N, C-alpha and C positions, 0 to 999 in steps of 0.2 A: 613333422605335420605337412611340409612340401605333399611330400605323396596322398595324405589324407584330402587337402586343398583340391590337388588336383582331379582327385577321384571325385569331389563334391562338385566341380566345376564341369565334369563331364555330364554326372546326374541330372545337372538340373538346364545344362542346355536345350532351349526351345527351339524345334525345329517342325512346326505345324504346318501341315499343308491341306488346305481343303480340295476334298474329291467329290467327283458325282458316285451316284451309286449304280450299282448292275443286281442282276438277281439270278440265283442258281436254283433248279426246284431239279427233284429226282425223288430216286425210291431208294430205299434198302432192302436186300433181299439175300438167303441165304440159301442154295441148292433148289430155288424156286419160289419160297416161302418169304413173305413180308417180316423182316426184323425190326418189332415196335420197339416205338420210343430210343433209338439210338441218337446219340450225341454227334452232330456234324458241326465242324469249326474250322477256322481259317489258322494254318498253324503260326506260332509267335505271337498271336492275337487274342485279344479278350473277345473277337465275333464269334458267336455259335449259335446255334437253333436244336432242333431236338426235331425227331421224325415221330409223326402220330402213330396211333395202331396197324395204320396201312402200311407204316415203313415209309410214308411220304413226306418230303419235306420242303422247306422252301428258306431258303436263305441269303438276306442282304448282305451284299460285299460292295467295296470299292472296285474300281477298274483295274486290270493290270493284271500281271503273269502272279499267280499264285497257286499253293498248296493247299488242298481243303483236304481233312483230314475226317473219317468216320470211324466211330468208337460205342461197341456195346460189350458188354460184361459177357462172357460166354463166346467170343468171338476175335478173331485177328486182326486189331484195328488194320487200316486202308487208306493211302494216299495215293491222292492225283492231282497232276501238276496241270493247272488250266491258264489259257489266257481268255479273257472277256474285256469285253469293249465296255465303254461309258453306256448306260442305259439298255444293253445287251440283257436279254432272259436266255439263259444256257440251262440244256439240259444234260444231269450228270448221275448215272444210278450207281449205287455200287453194291457189289456181288462180295459177302464176307465169308470165311470159313470160319467153324466152329474152331473154338480155342479154349481153355480154360487158361493159359500162359496171361501173367500178367504185367508183364515187361513194357507194353505199351499204354500202359492205363493211365487216367488222367488224376494228377496228386497236386494237391494246394498244400502242402505242409512247409515244404520246404522253402517257397519264394513268398507265398500269401497270394498268389497268383495262378491260375490252371495251366499246369506244365503236364506234357507227356513226362513219362518217368526218363526217359532215355534224353529227353533234353534238360533234365533238370540238374543246376551245378553242382545241387547240395542230394547224395544218395537218401531216397525215402523208401523206406520198405511198406510194404503193404500186406493187411491179415482182410480178407472178405468175409462175409457170412458163411461162405463154402467152408474154408478152413475152419473155421469154429466149430461148424458142425461137424469136420471129419476128426478131429481131435478131441470131442466128444466136452467142448468148453460151457461150463455152466455159465460162468461169469467172465466180466473183464481179466479177473487173474488170472485165470486158467490159460484163456487165448494168449496172453501175453509171454506166456513161457517159450513159444516156437518164432524166437526171432531172434537175431543175430546179434551178441552182445549185448541180451536181456537176460533178468535172473529175475524171478519171481520169487520171493521167501517169505516161509513164516517164521515170524519172531516171538510170539507169547506161545506158551503151552495151555494155558489156561483160557484166552480168549480168542487167542488165533489169526490176529492181526496181520496183513501182509504189506509188504512194498516192493516195489519195483527198483532193482538197482540197474544201471545201466553204465556201460565200459567201466565198471567197478567201483561208481560212485552210488551212494546210499540213496534213498526215496526224494529228501529233500533236496535232492540238485536237478531233478529231470519236474520238468512242466507237464503237467496234466491238463489237456484242454479238453471241453466238449463241442463241439461244433466249432471249433477254433476261437473259443473263448477259454479263458483263465477262471471259471468258476469252483474248480475244484480245490476247494479251501482246505488248509491243513488237517483239521479233525475228520471231513470226507478223506484225506488222503489215509488214515490209519484202517478206515474199515472199508472205505467205498470201492475199491477195486473190485471187493465179492458183493458190493451191493447193485452194481449194475450189469444187470442180465444180457445174456448175448443175445437175443434176441430182438432188443433195441436197438443193436448195431448194423450198421450198414458196413462198414468198412474201419480199419484201424491203420492210420499212417503214422509211421516211428522214424524220426530224424534223431540219429547217433549225436553226440557233440557237441563244439561249444557255436559251431556254426548256426547253432537255434536262437542263440541270442537274441534273434529277431523279436521273439516272443516275452523278453525283459527279466526280470528277477528270477533266479533257483533255475534257470533254463540251460546251465554248465554240462549237465551231463547229457542229457536231451530233451525232446519234445514228444508227447503220445499224444496223437490228435482222435480222440475218438468220435466219430461220425454217425447218427443214427441215421434210421431207415429214413429214405426218400418215397415219397409217394411218386410212383409212374406208371402205373396201371391197376385199374382194378383186381385185387384177388384176395386171398386169405391164406393162412395156414395156422392152425392148429397142434399142441404136442403133449405128449404125457410121458413120463419116465421115472422108472422105478429103480433106486439103486440101493444093492446091499452091502455095506462097509465092512468089511472082515468078520460077516458073518454073525453082527453082533448090533447093529445099527442098521435104520433104512433112511431113505433119503427120496422124497417123491416132489417132483420136478412138473410144474404143468403151466406152458407158455404159449400167448395166441396172438396174432398178428391179423389185421384187417386194413385192405386200402381202397379208398375212394377215389376216383377221379373224374371232373365233370367231362360231359362230354366234347367241348371246345378246349378241353386243357389247361384252361388257364387256373384251375385252380383244384386241389387234391390234399388228400389229409392221410395219414397212415398212423394207427392207433396199437399201442401193444399192451397187454398183461402178462406178469407174470405172477406167479406162488409158489414157495420153496418152504420144505418142512425139513428139517435134518434133526435126527436123534442124539443123544450124546454118546460118545465112545469111549469106552475106556482100553487101551492099549497093554498096558500090564497087573491090572486085577487089583488095585489098590481104592476103587471106589472115586477115583477123583478121574475128570476125563480130560483126552487128551485132543478129542476134536467136539467144541461146544457145540450147543442148541442153537439152531436156526431156525427162524421162522420170518419169512420175507414175501411181501406184497410189493409187487410194482405196478405203474401203469403211465401209460404216459399219450402224446401227440404229437406229428411232424407234421406241419401243413405248409402249404404254400398257396399265393395268392398274384396272378400276373395283370397290375391296376392298365399297366398297358404292352405295345409291344416290345419296349423296352424296359420295363421295369420290372422288379419283382420281390415280393414281400413276401418273408421265409417266419415261420414259428417253431418253435421247440418246447415242450412242458415235459414234466418226469417228475412224479411224486413216488418216492424210495421208503419202505417202511421194512424195516427190519428189526426184529429182538434176539439177541443172541445172551445164552446163559451156558460159564464152564466152572469148571470145581468141581466141588461134594457131591455126587450124584443123590440127590436127598429131594423129595417131595417136600420142600420145606422154601418159605421166603429166602431169599438170597442171605440175610443178615443173620440166620439162623444155621448155616452152613459153615461147617468149619472152615475152609476157605471156598473163596468162588467170587467171579465176576458176572455183571449181568449189564445188560446196554439196550437199551431200546433208543431207534433211533428213527426222526422222521426230517427227513431231506426233502426238500422243493428246488427243481432246478428248471431253469427258463431261459430262453435266450429271442430274442426279435430282431431282424435284419432286413435292410431295405436296400435295395439296387437299383441302381438308374444308370442305365448304357444310351451316351451320346455320341454325337461326333463322328456321325457313320459308324458309331460300337467303336471307334478307337479310344473312348473317355468313358471311365466309370466311376462311381461314386458310390459307396457302401455306409450307411448306418447303421450302428448295432448297438446291443445292450446285452447284458446278462447279469442272471442273478441265481443265487445260490442261498439258500435259508436252512440250516440246520439246527434242530432243537435235539437234545441225549438228557436222558436219566440215568444215572449210570450208579453202580455200586462195586466197588472194591474194596474185601476185608478178609480179613483170618480174625477167627475168635480166638483171644489169648488162655494160656494155660492157667494163671494165676484168676484165683476165684474172683478177689478184689479189681482186677483191671476188666472181667469179664463182666461184672454190673456195671462198670463206668462204659463198657462198649456197647451192651443192649441198651444203655439209656441214650446213647446219642450214638446208634450206629452211622458207617462212612458212607453216607448215601450223597453222591452228587449232583449239579445238574452241567450241562454245556449250552452255551449258544454261540454260534458260528452265523455271519452274514458275510455275504461276499458281492460286490457289486463292480460290474466294468459295460464302462459303457464309451464309443469310440467313433471316430470315421479315419475312410481308408478312400485314398484316391489313385486311379491307373491312368494312365496315359501311353496309349501307342506310339511310336513314332515309326514310319515307315523307313526313312533316308534318317539315320545317324551314325555319322562319321564311315561313310560307306557301308555302314549295316544297319540292322533296325533295333529297336530297342521299347521296351516298358520302363516307364519312371513309376514307381510306388511310393505314396508318403503316406503318414496318416499320425493321427492324436489319438491316447486313450487314456481312460482314468482307471484306475483300480482301487477299490476301497474293502479292505476287509478287516472286519471284528470278531476278536477272540473272546468269548468267557468261559473260564474251566473252574469250576468251585467246588471242594469238599472239604466243608468247615472242620469235621472232627480232626482231618489231617493237617489245619491248618495250611492245605493248599489251595490258592488260590491264583490261576492266570488273566489277566483281564489286558490285552494288547488293540491296540487299532492300529490299522496301516494305511498309509494312502502312497499311492505311486500315480506319478502323470509321467508319462511316456511319450517322447517322438521318436518317427522311424521315418527313414528313406533307403530308396534303393533302387538299383539302374541295372536289368537286366539286358543284357548287352548282348544280340548276336553280332559277331565280329564277321564272321563267315558262317557258311552253312554247317562247319564243323568248329567252329569255335565261338564259344560265349562264356561272358565275364558278367560275374554279377557284385556288383557293392554297393557298401550302403552301412549305416550305423544308426544308432538307436542312443537316443540322451534319456535317460531317467533322472527323476526327482523323487526319492524316498524321503518320508517322513522320518525312520529314525536312522535317514543316512545325511552326513552333513554337508557334504557338497552333491551337485547333479556328478551323474557318471556317464562317461562318454565310452560308447561299445560300439567298435566297427567290426566289420566282417566281411570277407573276400572269396568268393568264391572262382574257380577256373575250369571249365570244361574243354575239352578237347575229344570230338569223336571222329574216332579212325575206321574210316569205311561205314558200313551199318553191324559192326559187331561188336566194337571195342568203343571205352568211354576210357578215359582219365580225368579224374577228377582230382585238385589240391583246395584245400579248405583252410582258412585264417578268422579265428572271432574272438574276441574277448566278453566276459560276462561278470555277474556278482551274484551272492547272496546276501540278503538283506540280514542283519542282526533282531531275526524273527521268530517266534515258535513256529518248529514245523511238526511235520505228523509225528515223529516218534517220541518228539518232546512232552507229546501231550498223553503217553500212554505210561500209566502208574503200573509198575511189574512185582510182582513177588519175589521177595529175594532174602536167603538167612533167616526165614522165621517173619520177615517185617515186609514191608513193601518200601519201594525205590522210587525216587520223582528226581525229575530234572529241572533246573532253572538256569535261568539265563542271568549272566554275568552283569556287573552295573556299566562294566567301561566294555562290551561287546561290541565291535564294530562290525562293518561288511568285510566281506571276503570275497576277493578277487580272482579269476582267472585267465589264463590265456592258453589256448586251444590250438592245434595243428590237426589236420588231416590229409591222409593222401589216398587214392584208391586205384583200382584199375578192376576194372566192369567187362567182360567180355562174354558175349550170345552168341550160339550158330545155331541157325535152323536150318532144316532140310525138310522133304515134302514128308517125311516120316518120324523126323527126330529132332528135338532140340536141346539142348547142353547149355552151360556157363558156371560161368563163377565171378565172386566178387571180392576180392583181397584188398583189405582197408587199415592201415596203421593210425593208431592214434596216439596223442601227447596232449594231456594237460597239465599246465603250471597252476595248482593254488598256493596264492600266498595270504597268509594271517589267516589259515584254515582252522575251521572248527574244529573242536573237539570236547570230548568229557572229562572233566576231573572229577574226582570222585574226593566229597567232603569228610568222607565220616557219617558216621551213624546219629539219627537224634531219636524220640523216644517212638517213631513209629518204622525207624527203618532206615535204608541208604538214602542219603543223598548225593548228587551229582551237579556238576555246574557245568554248560556250556561255556568254552572260554575259546580265545583267539591264541593259535599256536602262530608257530616259524612259517613254515610252510609244507607242503605238500604235491607229489607227481605220481600222478595215473597214466600209465602208456601201456599198449598193447600192439596186436594186433588181430583182425575177426576176419576170418574164411567162409564164405560161402557158397555152398556149390549145388547146382538143381539140372535136373535132367526130366524130358518128357518124349517118351518113347510111342509115337502114335496115338496120343491120349488113353496108350491104353495101362502105362506104368508112369507115374509122376513121382517125384525124389527130390526133397530141400533137407539142405543139412547148413546147419554153421558151428563154428565150432572157433572159440576166441581165448587166447594166451594172454596174459596180462600183468603188471604188477602194481601196488598201490601204496606207497609207501610213504610218511612222514619225514621230512627231514630231522627233524629232531624229537627223539622218544617221548611218546607220552604215556602218563600215567592210568593205566583201566582200572585197576582194582589197590586198593589200598594195603600197604605192605607188599605187593609183588613189584618184581622188574617194571620198569617201562619198556614199552616197544614200539618200535617205529613202524609197524605194521598194520593196516587197516584191518579192525577186528570185522568177522563173519564176510570175509571178501574170499574167495576161492581165486587161485592164479590161473585156474583153465577150468571151462563150461562149454558145453553145448547142447547141439539138438540134430533130431533128425524126423524127415517124416517121411512114410512112404504111402501111396494110393493105389489100389488097381481097379481098373473099371472094365473088364471084359462085355460089359453089355451096359447099355443104358438103364436098367433094370438093375443091376447088381453091382456094388462098390462095397470095397474092403480098402482101409488104412491100418498103418502102423505107425504108432509115433514113440520116439524115444528121447529122452533127457540124460545129461550126465553131468554133472558138479565134480569137481576135483575136490582134495583135502583143503580147509581152511582153520582159521583159529578163531576160537570164540572164548569169551571168560565164564567161568563156572562160581557161583558165589553159595556154597555147601552150607544146609540149613540142618538142623536136629533133626532126626528121624527120616532123613532124606534118602539113605543108604550112601550118602557121600559125608567124605571125613574133611575135606579140607578145600578152600578157595586155590582158585589154579587158571593158569590157561589150559586149554585143551584142544588138540590137534584131531580134527574132526577125518573120520575116512568118509575117502568118495563114496560115493552114490549113483544108481542110474536106476532111471524109472520106465518100464517101456509098456503099452497100452494098445489094446487093438479095437478098432470096430469094424460090424457089420452092418450093410444094409440093402434090403429089397423094396424096389418099388413096383407098386401094381398101378397102372392108369387104368381108369374108369370114364370112357371116354363120352358116354350119355349126359354125364354129369359136370363133365369138365375137373373132375377131381383126380389127384393122384391118393394112395396110401402106400406110404413107408414104414416098414417094420425094421428095427433096428436092435442092437445089443453090442455089448464089449466087455471085455474087463478093462480096469485100469489098475496100473503097478502091478504089473502080471506076476513077479516072482515074489513081492511083496515084501519090497525095497524099505521098508522103516524103521526109523531109529529102536533101539531096542534098549537104551540106558535113561530113559526118563527118570529124572525124580520120583519119590513117592510121596504120600502126605500130605497134609497141610504146608509142609516149610520148603515146599518145594522152589526152585529156583524156575521161575516160569520163562525165563529168558535163555535157558538152556534146552535149544529145542534148534534143530538141525535137519535136512535130509528130505523128501517126501513129502506134501502136502496131506496126505492121507494115504493109507495102508490098502491092500489091494481090496478093490471093489467091484460088481460085477452087476451090470445094470440091462434095462430092456426097454422098448419104448413104443411107442407110434404116431408117426405124423401123418396128420390130413393137411391136404395143399391144392388149392387150383392150379387150373394150367391153361 
């Protein structure tokens, strides 16, 4: 406790000094042309500005010796050290070099404040909109597959819900944020990864490991922050993609974006629309689908307004509609199919942020609110074989309804100290409240979930630049969750040491917790053994706690024509009172499982990420993870089978690689590869499915290779670019070949790539 008290004392030390202001003005260019809307800021501070459409900027700053940094997407960031006197106006121009390297981009997820990636004491991985395009990602789920330590899996043969696994932990251990707000509800976690279209996304920031406990409950495995498109300049783009899946099913996708910014750059809005239609796909010829029918419509807006020079109001709103049907491929209502799942989702999400900067931009206050509302009508059913049972079934088919509401509101205060124990620091503190209400009911199955969770959290952290090469992040969070008896204290520490400009060493430690509440997979009803399986929560279920350690080394070397580097990270997480599913046996409707507390579990491993850029002609990025996930005591997964210590559906090794070839500005080609090692899964056999016994099954390892090519043609007279693109996904058709057949299939017996070989063509029209 003495260490924690010392850290807290350091964090709250107040050493403010009033300073007069000075002004830096100038222009940002590249090869003689203006770089519009570049970001200009003082290194290590919250003080920043943006260039206008002509590259001209103005930055108010306190006097003294300062490092000014300019950054813009597509260019290498640049910093200049200046000495400026009180009330002085200094001219400072920047000439940038084109680059697609992301090492110096500004990120926010690791610390809740703006930091260059190389200055962040927590590793933050980035996926930008350009990367999402090159890997041909239609939605968030597809885009997240190309990140170290992450694996996106499909978990149902009938409805194809997806979840993300980070560092070997399933979806409920990861916190998914929308613009920094935790409004991604448990039910949204089932299908939401596919419901968010990529044209809605500006970038994705990923923080792995327990150091992301800054965001509260369920951030044990890590945090994914989806940042929607920001309006920076007037532009538009429109695209259409046609995709054929294995020669037997078609998919059509239409995306559009338009941005409008006022002449004085005090207001702007980005609008997006997306429409997606996919036909049913049957892989094994039994007239039951392996890919469900999808119909999705999405639209939304991201807007900002600057009431004053030192304040900003930001608004985000999205409407997501999705219809999903899987099962017997018949043109009938769902309840007349032998076996099927039908889902209709209407999701509304929004957030409102207001930020004020004052005290010469050394202080800032952020007030925020986020909300999500999901209404779902759903059906999950199998027509019985017995004639009398059929009559009962048709009299009351198993239709259900779901309603989920999430609210988050809070305040965050940031204070910069220029003189803090011979260095400088940024103190951050905040208070937030999260309310989540889940209602899910199917009367026919006597299935009912109604749960309201309320969490009040307070957080404090101090980002301390001890020297130009060493910084130390210390902080804690206190949460009072209505399903947890006592308040939970979660400290976190991170240390960064920068060796010259090429190498960073990081150490991190943090604790976290997962409340005893219904998470995404708990709300999924699966087909198994001719019935349906459901998950309930034990009456005496209590919170799960974690203790996590990370250590990493990051190296990047840049020359005039070559950039290369690697990141090696080790992680170790101890889970106490770890959740697991205990089989309760069968009732009249099928299998029942109960979520209980076990003794403990350990997740540990290493992740290696490598990258190289050869004169911006060839870019390579790859990552590979070796890990293990083990319960301390064996747990029972299927009634009658031996208990096992290994986590199910968790391979010990997996990875990815991407390669991009850009011989000219008009032509670009890319190849993408995903590897997943063998893993243990359970298989509940059903009558007439082609399987005869309940068993543990070791899956084979599998790979997925995809290609994309694109050619752009500029039309200067109308300031428009036209890109023609196409490609092949899963070239070798590495797809599961032993699916269960018929209506009694085990829908959880699914592994491998999410789709078979597909060919796609498209066109994109955009302004420039």
